Every structure is written in C-alpha cells, then in structure tokens.
C-alpha angles and dihedrals in degrees: 000000000000117000114259088248090066097047122095118242095262095049091045090051090051091050092050091046092050091050090046092054094043091054087055094054101267121138113221107223098178146357125212090004113191128207121166108326096333139082134209117208096217136003112199138177105230121176090341095308130107110238130189110217123200112199123205121185137188140168114248090229090063091064089220123139105222090218088070088068092062103082129170092266093055092045090052091050091051091047092051092045092049091050089059095057126099124234089041128254114241099198145351121239133186125218119191122199121195114189130200137153090282097054136267134321109209125196124187118203113186127211098005094169 
C-alpha cells in the first residue's frame, strides 16, 4: 500500500474512514464499488446490514465543511448506485474526514438519505 503521504485527499479520507469503521466492528466489503454509472466509496457490513458509505474529506486549513460537498445530485447518484447492488443496501451513511497537521477528525452521520 502507498504511504499516506502519497495518497490524494479523497483516497486518504476513504482509507481513514474504512479504518474508523473497522475499529467499530464493521466489515468493509468493498471500496469504490461501481454499479451502472455510479460509484460508492465504501460498502460495509454494520450490525448485520449492508451500508453504502459516502466519504467526504477536507483539509482544516481550507475552512470547508466536507458535508457541503454532498449535494442533492451526489446523494441521488449514491442512492441510484446503491439500488443497483445485490445483495441490497439497507442505508446510506456519510463519513467526513477533516485533516490537519495533528491528524484527522472523523464524523459519522448515519442514514443520510
């Protein structure tokens, strides 16, 4: 695996989110899962349910809240992509990752759709 220094912000955020979920008992079933024309960042088994996880990342210095990058169009794309997966997705979650020189602040928002 590439060192975190060599990953772009999005890939690093996905890696951190996957580790975050795994430490909380989730099993990551897929990363960058494609269905039709869409892609889901992570598919995880959480408490016996398949969950699509959209990951949004930002650097603290940018002053941007990563949730602002999840607009209605992106949510609709994730919803349509999840609907095309088998076995089915039970819910869609959002994980935000904000990075700075000290590390990462991770926030998990369940059932965003």
